[in-house]
Backbone as CSV, one residue per row, in Angstrom:
resi,resn,N_x,N_y,N_z,CA_x,CA_y,CA_z,C_x,C_y,C_z
1,MET,0.804,-1.186,0.000,0.000,0.000,0.000,0.852,1.257,0.000
2,SER,1.932,1.238,0.745,2.724,2.454,0.883,3.480,2.771,-0.395
3,ASN,4.031,3.945,-0.429,4.716,4.450,-1.603,6.079,4.961,-1.184
4,GLU,7.087,4.718,-1.984,8.437,5.168,-1.642,8.529,6.683,-1.512
5,HIS,7.593,7.407,-2.107,7.590,8.871,-2.035,6.905,9.385,-0.772
6,THR,6.428,8.510,0.060,5.682,8.947,1.233,6.303,8.434,2.517
7,SER,7.607,8.470,2.617,8.242,8.003,3.841,7.895,8.927,4.998
8,ALA,7.875,8.366,6.182,7.568,9.153,7.376,8.545,10.303,7.542
9,ASP,9.801,10.072,7.237,10.808,11.135,7.380,10.483,12.327,6.493
10,LEU,10.091,12.070,5.255,9.738,13.152,4.338,8.543,13.944,4.869
11,TRP,7.509,13.240,5.310,6.327,13.912,5.842,6.661,14.710,7.098
12,ASN,7.508,14.147,7.964,7.893,14.868,9.180,8.620,16.162,8.857
13,VAL,9.511,16.122,7.876,10.218,17.338,7.454,9.214,18.357,6.924
14,GLN,8.284,17.917,6.099,7.300,18.838,5.532,6.424,19.467,6.611
15,TYR,5.993,18.687,7.595,5.178,19.254,8.663,6.009,20.147,9.585
16,THR,7.258,19.810,9.805,8.140,20.673,10.596,8.329,22.023,9.918
17,ASN,8.431,22.009,8.585,8.634,23.237,7.805,7.325,23.922,7.422
18,ASN,6.219,23.471,7.992,4.888,24.057,7.746,4.472,24.027,6.283
19,ARG,4.901,23.022,5.553,4.569,22.860,4.135,3.051,22.782,3.907
20,TRP,2.334,22.233,4.872,0.900,21.987,4.716,0.043,23.003,5.468
21,GLU,0.652,24.081,5.938,-0.071,25.107,6.694,-1.220,25.728,5.889
22,TYR,-1.063,25.792,4.571,-2.106,26.391,3.725,-3.425,25.641,3.814
23,LEU,-3.426,24.412,4.292,-4.672,23.658,4.417,-5.629,24.280,5.428
24,HIS,-5.115,25.188,6.273,-5.957,25.909,7.225,-6.572,27.155,6.599
25,ASP,-6.158,27.521,5.387,-6.595,28.764,4.744,-8.042,28.672,4.253
26,ILE,-8.638,29.821,4.082,-10.039,29.912,3.670,-10.300,29.269,2.303
27,GLU,-9.300,29.213,1.460,-9.479,28.601,0.138,-9.802,27.107,0.239
28,GLN,-9.471,26.503,1.355,-9.741,25.077,1.562,-11.130,24.833,2.156
29,PHE,-11.792,25.888,2.623,-13.074,25.756,3.308,-14.149,25.044,2.490
30,PRO,-14.286,25.316,1.178,-15.375,24.636,0.448,-15.291,23.114,0.535
31,ARG,-14.082,22.583,0.439,-13.904,21.129,0.505,-14.233,20.604,1.899
32,TYR,-13.666,21.223,2.916,-13.932,20.770,4.283,-15.404,20.937,4.655
33,ALA,-16.015,22.029,4.225,-17.428,22.263,4.531,-18.309,21.176,3.917
34,LEU,-18.032,20.825,2.668,-18.834,19.792,2.014,-18.602,18.426,2.655
35,ILE,-17.354,18.080,2.908,-17.062,16.780,3.524,-17.744,16.669,4.885
36,SER,-17.640,17.725,5.694,-18.258,17.662,7.025,-19.786,17.608,6.922
37,ALA,-20.361,18.366,6.002,-21.814,18.328,5.823,-22.273,16.947,5.369
38,LEU,-21.531,16.337,4.465,-21.879,14.989,4.018,-21.803,14.000,5.170
39,CYS,-20.750,14.078,5.962,-20.630,13.186,7.122,-21.801,13.381,8.072
40,ASP,-22.144,14.626,8.354,-23.243,14.921,9.276,-24.576,14.407,8.754
41,LYS,-24.807,14.495,7.450,-26.084,14.049,6.871,-26.140,12.531,6.680
42,LEU,-25.018,11.929,6.284,-25.015,10.493,6.041,-25.197,9.700,7.329
43,HIS,-24.499,10.116,8.377,-24.551,9.469,9.694,-24.338,10.553,10.746
44,PRO,-25.397,11.162,11.248,-25.240,12.285,12.184,-24.397,11.980,13.420
45,ALA,-24.429,10.778,13.919,-23.618,10.411,15.085,-22.595,9.355,14.670
46,ALA,-21.899,9.647,13.602,-21.012,8.670,12.983,-19.736,8.424,13.766
47,LYS,-19.191,7.264,13.512,-17.824,6.937,13.895,-17.028,7.094,12.600
48,VAL,-16.091,8.060,12.577,-15.391,8.452,11.360,-13.912,8.111,11.458
49,LEU,-13.378,7.509,10.391,-11.945,7.280,10.252,-11.428,8.195,9.157
50,ASP,-10.423,8.998,9.488,-9.808,9.942,8.555,-8.395,9.450,8.260
51,ILE,-8.209,8.872,7.078,-6.913,8.309,6.695,-6.042,9.410,6.097
52,GLY,-4.847,9.577,6.657,-3.977,10.671,6.236,-4.502,11.984,6.774
53,CYS,-4.830,12.015,8.053,-5.510,13.160,8.670,-4.637,14.399,8.807
54,GLY,-3.324,14.253,8.649,-2.444,15.402,8.820,-2.609,15.991,10.197
55,GLU,-2.832,17.298,10.263,-2.969,18.003,11.537,-4.379,17.942,12.098
56,GLY,-5.225,17.096,11.527,-6.563,16.875,12.064,-7.568,17.958,11.751
57,ILE,-7.365,18.666,10.665,-8.257,19.784,10.323,-9.708,19.325,10.194
58,LEU,-9.938,18.182,9.573,-11.310,17.707,9.389,-12.015,17.519,10.732
59,PHE,-11.284,17.089,11.744,-11.877,16.892,13.073,-12.579,18.161,13.551
60,SER,-11.968,19.317,13.302,-12.555,20.576,13.773,-13.861,20.909,13.042
61,TRP,-14.083,20.311,11.879,-15.297,20.554,11.099,-16.422,19.572,11.438
62,LEU,-16.099,18.452,12.036,-17.088,17.395,12.284,-17.737,17.589,13.651
63,HIS,-18.808,18.361,13.683,-19.437,18.705,14.953,-20.407,17.643,15.464
64,LEU,-20.952,16.842,14.576,-21.953,15.866,14.988,-21.408,14.454,15.152
65,CYS,-20.210,14.198,14.689,-19.724,12.816,14.761,-19.535,12.404,16.217
66,LYS,-19.822,11.151,16.465,-19.729,10.601,17.811,-18.282,10.288,18.173
67,GLN,-17.561,9.741,17.198,-16.160,9.400,17.438,-15.371,9.613,16.159
68,TYR,-14.193,10.185,16.305,-13.296,10.467,15.189,-11.960,9.807,15.489
69,VAL,-11.426,9.100,14.485,-10.080,8.548,14.572,-9.316,9.058,13.358
70,GLY,-8.256,9.787,13.613,-7.408,10.286,12.539,-6.071,9.576,12.587
71,ILE,-5.652,9.038,11.440,-4.333,8.396,11.379,-3.473,9.128,10.364
72,ASP,-2.194,9.198,10.666,-1.248,9.811,9.751,0.125,9.205,9.980
73,LEU,0.896,9.154,8.913,2.246,8.607,8.944,3.212,9.516,9.700
74,SER,2.934,10.799,9.724,3.844,11.778,10.323,3.557,11.986,11.802
75,HIS,4.547,11.700,12.640,4.351,11.941,14.065,4.323,13.435,14.362
76,ILE,4.949,14.248,13.520,4.905,15.704,13.694,3.470,16.199,13.468
77,ALA,2.815,15.708,12.418,1.420,16.089,12.140,0.511,15.657,13.289
78,ILE,0.698,14.455,13.783,-0.124,13.951,14.886,0.107,14.783,16.144
79,GLU,1.356,15.138,16.427,1.651,15.992,17.584,0.968,17.353,17.451
80,LYS,0.973,17.915,16.234,0.295,19.194,16.007,-1.214,19.056,16.215
81,ALA,-1.781,17.939,15.754,-3.219,17.708,15.945,-3.565,17.605,17.428
82,ILE,-2.769,16.867,18.170,-3.027,16.696,19.603,-2.858,18.023,20.332
83,THR,-1.855,18.799,19.937,-1.649,20.116,20.551,-2.844,21.026,20.278
84,ARG,-3.337,21.011,19.055,-4.444,21.892,18.667,-5.775,21.448,19.264
85,TYR,-6.073,20.155,19.239,-7.405,19.679,19.621,-7.433,18.908,20.935
86,GLY,-6.261,18.568,21.455,-6.194,17.833,22.703,-6.561,16.371,22.539
87,LEU,-6.535,15.687,23.623,-6.952,14.287,23.660,-8.292,14.232,24.371
88,ASN,-9.255,13.576,23.736,-10.560,13.449,24.366,-11.246,12.194,23.854
89,GLN,-12.391,11.889,24.421,-13.086,10.660,24.043,-13.703,10.732,22.657
90,ARG,-13.979,11.934,22.173,-14.588,12.065,20.849,-13.563,11.960,19.737
91,GLY,-12.339,12.352,19.986,-11.334,12.337,18.936,-10.027,11.701,19.370
92,ARG,-9.486,10.850,18.500,-8.179,10.227,18.740,-7.312,10.445,17.512
93,PHE,-6.039,10.666,17.748,-5.068,10.808,16.667,-3.988,9.758,16.862
94,ILE,-3.722,9.008,15.799,-2.803,7.873,15.883,-1.737,8.005,14.799
95,CYS,-0.488,7.878,15.197,0.605,7.878,14.229,0.765,6.456,13.701
96,SER,0.416,6.279,12.439,0.459,4.956,11.826,0.370,5.107,10.313
97,SER,0.964,4.172,9.615,0.737,4.120,8.176,-0.666,3.559,7.951
98,ALA,-1.217,3.830,6.804,-2.545,3.305,6.472,-2.529,1.782,6.500
99,GLU,-1.464,1.207,5.987,-1.346,-0.252,5.933,-1.282,-0.857,7.335
100,SER,-0.438,-0.304,8.198,-0.304,-0.843,9.560,-1.606,-0.748,10.329
101,TYR,-2.271,0.399,10.231,-3.528,0.558,10.951,-4.565,-0.440,10.445
102,CYS,-4.670,-0.562,9.153,-5.652,-1.473,8.556,-5.429,-2.903,9.030
103,ASN,-4.168,-3.311,9.069,-3.842,-4.690,9.440,-3.933,-4.953,10.942
104,SER,-3.816,-3.920,11.765,-3.767,-4.133,13.211,-5.076,-3.808,13.924
105,SER,-5.997,-3.189,13.239,-7.243,-2.765,13.883,-8.426,-3.601,13.402
106,ASP,-9.346,-3.836,14.333,-10.598,-4.506,13.992,-11.777,-3.543,14.057
107,GLU,-11.489,-2.255,14.296,-12.560,-1.268,14.407,-13.332,-1.159,13.100
108,ARG,-14.629,-0.846,13.251,-15.477,-0.589,12.088,-16.004,0.826,12.195
109,PHE,-16.202,1.451,11.039,-16.558,2.855,10.984,-17.774,3.068,10.087
110,ASP,-18.539,4.105,10.417,-19.673,4.487,9.583,-19.208,5.222,8.333
111,ILE,-18.116,5.971,8.470,-17.569,6.736,7.346,-16.047,6.634,7.387
112,ILE,-15.464,6.299,6.245,-14.009,6.307,6.093,-13.674,7.345,5.045
113,VAL,-12.876,8.331,5.456,-12.547,9.477,4.614,-11.137,9.339,4.062
114,PHE,-11.036,9.490,2.744,-9.752,9.609,2.043,-9.720,11.027,1.482
115,ASN,-9.283,11.981,2.281,-9.313,13.379,1.909,-7.957,13.814,1.359
116,GLU,-7.859,13.884,0.050,-6.630,14.329,-0.622,-5.437,13.463,-0.252
117,VAL,-5.639,12.157,-0.183,-4.558,11.269,0.229,-4.337,10.103,-0.746
118,LEU,-5.335,9.766,-1.541,-5.246,8.555,-2.359,-4.103,8.580,-3.365
119,TYR,-3.735,9.751,-3.866,-2.663,9.768,-4.867,-1.283,9.533,-4.271
120,TYR,-1.201,9.407,-2.966,0.082,9.084,-2.340,0.301,7.583,-2.197
121,PHE,-0.677,6.799,-2.607,-0.544,5.347,-2.546,-0.197,4.789,-3.915
122,ARG,0.640,3.794,-3.919,1.037,3.143,-5.164,-0.156,2.468,-5.822
123,ASP,-1.024,1.851,-5.013,-2.163,1.105,-5.541,-3.447,1.551,-4.835
124,VAL,-4.159,2.464,-5.464,-5.380,3.042,-4.897,-6.430,1.964,-4.651
125,VAL,-6.595,1.055,-5.590,-7.583,-0.012,-5.461,-7.259,-0.885,-4.254
126,GLU,-6.009,-1.201,-4.066,-5.607,-2.041,-2.932,-5.924,-1.372,-1.596
127,VAL,-5.622,-0.082,-1.485,-5.860,0.590,-0.200,-7.355,0.693,0.091
128,ILE,-8.152,1.030,-0.893,-9.601,1.102,-0.666,-10.148,-0.289,-0.339
129,SER,-9.746,-1.282,-1.095,-10.212,-2.658,-0.863,-9.871,-3.142,0.541
130,SER,-8.680,-2.816,0.995,-8.261,-3.292,2.312,-9.084,-2.675,3.435
131,TYR,-9.612,-1.485,3.214,-10.426,-0.827,4.240,-11.898,-1.197,4.168
132,ASP,-12.303,-1.929,3.160,-13.701,-2.328,3.027,-14.201,-3.053,4.273
133,ARG,-13.381,-3.881,4.856,-13.787,-4.653,6.039,-13.978,-3.771,7.275
134,HIS,-13.492,-2.542,7.216,-13.623,-1.624,8.346,-14.894,-0.773,8.268
135,LEU,-15.645,-0.905,7.178,-16.917,-0.180,7.054,-18.042,-0.971,7.714
136,THR,-18.932,-0.251,8.382,-20.137,-0.904,8.882,-21.006,-1.284,7.677
137,ASP,-22.019,-2.097,7.915,-22.891,-2.532,6.819,-23.583,-1.366,6.123
138,THR,-23.820,-0.288,6.854,-24.457,0.895,6.272,-23.453,2.033,6.110
139,GLY,-22.164,1.680,6.046,-21.108,2.686,5.993,-20.842,3.245,4.609
140,TYR,-20.005,4.292,4.592,-19.664,4.997,3.359,-18.167,5.291,3.293
141,PHE,-17.632,5.181,2.083,-16.330,5.768,1.778,-16.597,7.175,1.272
142,LEU,-15.782,8.105,1.680,-15.863,9.462,1.172,-14.473,9.809,0.652
143,ALA,-14.374,10.075,-0.643,-13.075,10.354,-1.258,-13.059,11.751,-1.853
144,SER,-11.987,12.474,-1.590,-11.760,13.786,-2.189,-10.434,13.734,-2.933
145,VAL,-10.483,14.119,-4.203,-9.284,14.085,-5.046,-9.204,15.396,-5.827
146,SER,-8.057,16.039,-5.771,-7.851,17.285,-6.507,-8.008,17.050,-8.005
147,SER,-8.556,18.046,-8.682,-8.706,17.944,-10.135,-7.346,17.908,-10.834
148,PHE,-6.287,18.249,-10.094,-4.938,18.163,-10.659,-4.441,16.719,-10.724
149,GLU,-5.248,15.796,-10.210,-4.884,14.381,-10.188,-5.942,13.536,-10.900
150,PRO,-6.172,13.780,-12.207,-7.251,13.064,-12.905,-7.035,11.551,-12.971
151,LYS,-5.799,11.106,-13.004,-5.534,9.665,-13.068,-6.079,8.969,-11.815
152,THR,-5.803,9.553,-10.654,-6.298,8.969,-9.397,-7.810,8.993,-9.352
153,TRP,-8.415,10.109,-9.771,-9.874,10.203,-9.758,-10.486,9.160,-10.682
154,ASN,-9.895,8.945,-11.829,-10.408,7.931,-12.759,-10.344,6.538,-12.154
155,VAL,-9.288,6.248,-11.394,-9.187,4.943,-10.720,-10.296,4.818,-9.672
156,VAL,-10.520,5.875,-8.908,-11.583,5.862,-7.898,-12.930,5.617,-8.572
157,LYS,-13.209,6.339,-9.643,-14.486,6.174,-10.342,-14.638,4.776,-10.932
158,GLU,-13.565,4.255,-11.482,-13.631,2.923,-12.082,-13.867,1.850,-11.024
159,PHE,-13.191,1.979,-9.892,-13.289,0.958,-8.853,-14.549,1.099,-7.994
160,LEU,-14.904,2.328,-7.626,-16.016,2.546,-6.711,-17.266,3.116,-7.381
161,GLY,-17.189,3.452,-8.643,-18.293,4.129,-9.326,-19.632,3.443,-9.185
162,HIS,-19.655,2.119,-9.205,-20.919,1.383,-9.064,-21.510,1.526,-7.664
163,ARG,-20.713,2.023,-6.709,-21.188,2.217,-5.334,-21.461,3.693,-5.027
164,PHE,-21.197,4.574,-5.988,-21.407,6.004,-5.753,-22.868,6.282,-5.444
165,VAL,-23.097,7.013,-4.391,-24.423,7.549,-4.120,-24.426,9.052,-4.398
166,MET,-23.221,9.609,-4.536,-23.090,11.025,-4.845,-21.688,11.298,-5.395
167,GLU,-21.662,12.181,-6.388,-20.392,12.661,-6.946,-20.547,14.163,-7.158
168,VAL,-19.619,14.937,-6.588,-19.717,16.388,-6.606,-18.382,16.981,-7.028
169,ASN,-18.465,18.061,-7.769,-17.280,18.819,-8.148,-17.341,20.141,-7.398
170,VAL,-16.322,20.432,-6.578,-16.286,21.654,-5.775,-15.196,22.560,-6.336
171,GLU,-15.570,23.802,-6.592,-14.627,24.755,-7.183,-14.438,25.950,-6.257
172,GLU,-13.174,26.309,-6.041,-12.840,27.510,-5.281,-12.158,28.435,-6.279
173,ARG,-12.826,29.469,-6.711,-12.378,30.265,-7.857,-11.264,31.254,-7.564
174,THR,-11.094,31.693,-6.315,-10.042,32.685,-6.057,-8.647,32.111,-6.278
175,VAL,-8.506,30.803,-6.076,-7.201,30.163,-6.308,-7.277,29.137,-7.439
176,ASN,-8.432,29.121,-8.135,-8.625,28.206,-9.254,-8.334,26.753,-8.854
177,LYS,-8.957,26.324,-7.773,-8.762,24.975,-7.250,-10.089,24.234,-7.320
178,THR,-10.043,23.002,-7.799,-11.242,22.188,-7.915,-10.969,20.813,-7.322
179,TRP,-11.997,20.287,-6.635,-11.901,18.952,-6.066,-13.053,18.110,-6.554
180,ASN,-12.779,16.848,-6.762,-13.817,15.859,-7.039,-14.064,15.127,-5.725
181,ILE,-15.323,15.044,-5.329,-15.675,14.389,-4.076,-16.763,13.369,-4.374
182,ALA,-16.584,12.173,-3.839,-17.570,11.121,-4.055,-17.883,10.423,-2.744
183,VAL,-19.121,9.963,-2.648,-19.567,9.140,-1.542,-19.938,7.793,-2.139
184,ALA,-19.327,6.728,-1.613,-19.618,5.385,-2.083,-20.227,4.594,-0.924
185,GLY,-21.414,4.075,-1.147,-22.134,3.379,-0.087,-21.791,1.906,-0.008
186,ASN,-21.643,1.407,1.217,-21.374,-0.002,1.414,-22.559,-0.841,0.965
187,SER,-23.753,-0.295,1.116,-24.943,-1.047,0.715,-25.036,-1.191,-0.805
188,MET,-24.244,-0.416,-1.532,-24.237,-0.488,-2.989,-23.174,-1.463,-3.506
189,ARG,-22.452,-2.111,-2.580,-21.365,-3.011,-2.941,-21.876,-4.211,-3.723
190,LYS,-21.128,-4.576,-4.759,-21.454,-5.803,-5.504,-20.914,-6.972,-4.714
191,ASN,-21.702,-7.976,-4.582,-21.252,-9.171,-3.834,-20.696,-10.208,-4.773
């Protein structure tokens, strides 16, 4: 699942140097607002897993979720998330690769979020498939992919398209940024 371009050391350097600080900027709000609204409407008291959570920005947007688990490869990002949001029963931040967490956890979630993270995996289909067992029977995958990554979005659509219950294109015009966001329902899974 992992990619040679996504080593923990590289991510730690980037978070130490505030490379991802722009994710807190207002230009990112349309994406976070839509993702949080979808989570709130799909499962108002959801148990949410945020893969590649970074500094935990999505956690601050999820007001109705019952439990949030954010995982990230970077211990610097996780430390920043814990510093910003603290440790509490509603939210947990775990330093782990997506592969390690998937293989070591038996937790099931109502919503699993891949927010701007899928293009960092060598095999998008493999990572999504491996997390299928972590969805509840009425659970959803929620994927956000930048329009600058059409290859990854096409893989998501090809693999999960038959399970899509919603596909949305979000545009932020001041910085000319567009995201493709999809919700794929577990109940739509082909057996």
